[in-house]
N, C-alpha and C positions, 0 to 999 in steps of 0.2 A: 504494500500500500504506500503510495506516494503522498506526501503532505508537505505543504509549504508552511514554514514557521517564520515569523518576522521577529527580529531581535533589534532593539534600539538601545543604545548606550549614550547617555549625555554625560560627558566627562566633567563639565562644569558643575552640573547638579549632582554628580556622583549617583546617577540613577540608571537602572537597567530595567527594560521592559521586554517581555517575551509574549508574543501573541500567537495563539494556535489557530485562531479564526479571525477573519476580517469582517467584523460586524459590530453594530453599536452595543455598548454595554456600559457598565460602571464598575468602579473599584469598591471593594469592601474589605474590612479589616480581617486579619488572621490572628492567630495566637502569638505571632511574632510582630512586634511593632514596626520592623523594617520591611515587612513583606505585606503586600496587598494582592488579593486575587481579583481578577477582572472577570465578571460574569455578564452573560447576555440578559435580555429581558425575561427569559425563562429560568434564570438562576443557574444556567450551565456555565462551567468554567471555560473561558476562552483565552485566558492568559494570566500573567502575574507580573508584579513589579517588585524591585528591591531598591530601597534607599540606602545610601551610604555604603555602596558596594566595596569601596576601597578599604573600609574599616573592618571588613570581615576577616576572620582568621583564615589565612590561606592554607593552613595545615589541616583544617577541619572542614569536612564537607558540610554543605548547607542541606538540611533535611527538614521538610515541613509537609504536613498533610493538607492539601487544599480541599476545600469543600466542607470543612468542619465548621459548625457554628462557633462563634467566639464566645 
């Protein structure tokens, strides 16, 4: 299965955004203050964003479960 994913990185804002789908949606909070999930109008996850990417520990992987209520 082939799928196009869009990845945006704003160096000045230190912000990374990954989109699985190109459709309208909105961001909502997750259990991690630096990570927001983007959902479409049906509540389906269509991407996520990470704030302060450069401040993350490069030796540890980032792991979070998307789609959980906060």
